[in-house]
N, C-alpha and C positions, 0 to 999 in steps of 0.2 A: 460431608458436605461438597461438591464439586461443580453442582450447577445452580445457576446463578442468573438470578432473577436482573431484570432492566434496570428497577430500580434499588435495586441490594446497594451495601454498602460495602468497600472488599476495599481491603489496603494489604500487598504481598506483603510489606515489609513486618507488619502486624504479625508476621504468619512461624511460629520457628520451624523452617523445614530446609530441607536441605532442597525437594523440588515442589514445587504446587502449580497442578493445573485446573484448569476451569472452565466448562462450555456452557451457552448459554445462545437463546435468540435473541437475536439486535434489529429492531428497523428505527431506522432512522434518528440516528446516534449518533453523539457530535462530545468525545471524551473532553474537549479541552485541554488548553495545555498540562504537562503534567511529565512527573518522573519517577521515580521507584530505585531503591538500592540496590533491587535485584536486576539479573539479565531478564528476556523478554524473547519470546519465541510466538511471533502472532499471526495467528494461518484461521482461514476461512474453506469448510469443507465444499460451500455452497455461498454463493450469493461473492458480493466486494467489496472489498476497504478501501481506502488511500488512507496513510498515514506520512504524517508533516513533522518537520525537524524544521530548524531557525531559518531554512532557504532554502530546502527540498520537500518536492510531493514525490510518491511513491505509490503504486499500484498495484494493488495483491487482487490478482480475481485468485479464482481453485486452482488454477497451479502453481502461485506464490505463498511465499511467506518471508516474513521479515525479521532478522535474528536483529531484538533494539538490548544496548550492552548499559548497561547499569549508568543512574546519575545521565540520561540521554532526554534532554527535552521533549517533548514531540504529544502529538494531535493526533487520534484514532475519528476518521468521517463514515459515516455510513449511511447510505440517503433511501436505500432500499430494507430487503430482509436478508438478513444473513445469520450464519450458522458459526456464530465466535467460539473459537479455540486458542487455547494463550495460557503459556508453560515459563511459571517466571523459576532461574535456578539462582541461588546461593553463593556469591561469589565468594565467599568465604570459606566453602567445600566445595568446590571447583576452581581447581588453579586453571591459569595460561587462558580464560573464556577470548573470546576474539572482542578486541572493543569499540570496535566502527562498525553501523547499521552495513547491513546484511539482505539485499534481496535474493533467493535463491528460489529455484526449481523444487517440487516437492515430486519424489520416487513416491510410487503405489505402496512402497516399505513403511516409508517417513512417514506420508499419510496414517498409516494403518497406527503407526509406536504414537504419532500425537494424538492421536483418540485415544488411545490406552489411556495415556498421562491425562490426557485431561479432563478423567473420570477415574480416576480411583482415589480412595480416600487421602484429606493431605494427612493424616493421622498414621498412613501405613507408614509401619518400620522400613526405616533404607535395608534390609539386607530383601528387603520382596521387592525396593524400587531396584537396586543396582543393575541390576541383568536387562530390564528396557531402555534404563537411561544411559547402561553401555552401546547398546544397539541406535541408541540414539544419535548421538555423539559420531556413532562411527558415518554413518546415514550423513548427518551434519557437515562430516570433513570430506564427505564426494558429489554433494547437493551443487550442481551446476548452479553459479553467480546468472545473475540476468539484470540488465539495465530495464527497466520502466520507471527510472526515476528520471524527473523532471527539475531541472535547478533552476528558481524562479528567482528575479531580479530582484535587489532591494532598495532599488530605488522609490522613494514615498511615493514621487510619481504615477508608480503605477500600481501602488497597494489595494486603493480603490476598486479598482478592473480586474485584480487577481484573484480580490474575492468574489467579485460576482459570477468571475468564472468558475469559482470554484466547488461554490453552494450551488448550480447552474442556472444561475437566474438571467448571462451570455454568456458570448464565447469571442474569443479574440476574433476582432474583426480582420480584413486585409489591411494593409499596411498603411494607404493610402485614406481609411475612412477611420484608422487608430489614431493616425495624426491630425484628422482635423476633429475626433473628440475629445483628445487631449490638451490640443494647443501646443504641440511641438511639434519639428520638423522631425519627418520621414530620416534624414540623415540623421540626425539627436538619438531615435529609437534606437534604429540600429547600433549606432553607440554604444550605447549604455548597455542592450542587447547582447550586443559581442562582448563586453567588456565583464560583463555581471554573470553571464549565465552559458560562456564561448560558443553559442549560437546566433544566427540574425535571427531578426525578429520570425522572419519565415520560417523559419528549420523550426525553431521552439515552436511556433503556430499549427504548424505538422507531428510532430509528437505531442501537442496537450490536445489533439482532432484525436488520432492515436490514444489515448491515456483513454481519453471520453467514448471514442468508438466500444473498444475495451470491455468499458464500464456498462454499457449500454446493453450490448449485447450481454454481458453474463448475468443482467439482471433480465434480461428477458426479448430486448426490442430485437425485430429481428434488421435483417440485410437495409428491407427497403427502409424501415420506419429510422434505422442509423445514417443511413445515409443522407437523406431527407432533413434530419434535424439539424447535421454536421452540415450541412450545403454543398453538398458534392453532386456534381450536375444529373450523375444516374447512379444508378445502383453500383451496375460493372464500374465506373468510375474508381469507388470505393471500394471494392474487392482489388481492382488492380493498386488501388495506394497500398489496403492492409497488407497483399503481396509483396509489398517494397519493403516494407520493413520487417517484416515478422518472417515470412519467407511458406508461409500457408493462406490459404484463406480462410475466412472468417468462422467456416465451419469447422474444419480441419483444426485450429485453432484451439474450437472451444471442443 
């Protein structure tokens, strides 16, 4: 069995195999905080996911995957439909696995290898797995790293707002409006964001908008709709904003 339905129970730590691959179609799914003893490679060839750890949120469009080390508490959120692929590696059988969260670009070959592993039987003998697994790690080592990770401030006064922004109920307003909403000064907001995220509130808000725009575009919104939802003055202003950060227009990126 490799295909997992949305409501199927699955615990990779209960399966005695060096490599476990699964495939699924998920819609509007929230995994909740969890961790596992196996390392995980998380990828969606279509659709968009986000992964949260203690203080970060990383976006996973179809061009990127996440490496999650063993025993790292995390949650995965899906707002629309995605083709979900996940591969688990037993750290007792693979030495020197990366011990940090990695967001990486996916090459065409690595994409095909992930697809192959995600669909093979869990009871496949290791002799039939090792060659493809070797190709996986070869491509993994050479995959370029990407920074679509946003550090979230830990100050408890911000958390209710960030939770609403993350589920799409609202979006980060301009500094002046946010200061009025939360009831503290702009100077205090700026100081806390710089201390806890390494960015000014204005820069953090721009990064948040970039993440959200990629998610909207990946899930089928066009440029005009995305620009309007994120309060850009025009579609051309949004395109220039997108190019500033990713050096590509939205259509080129997708």
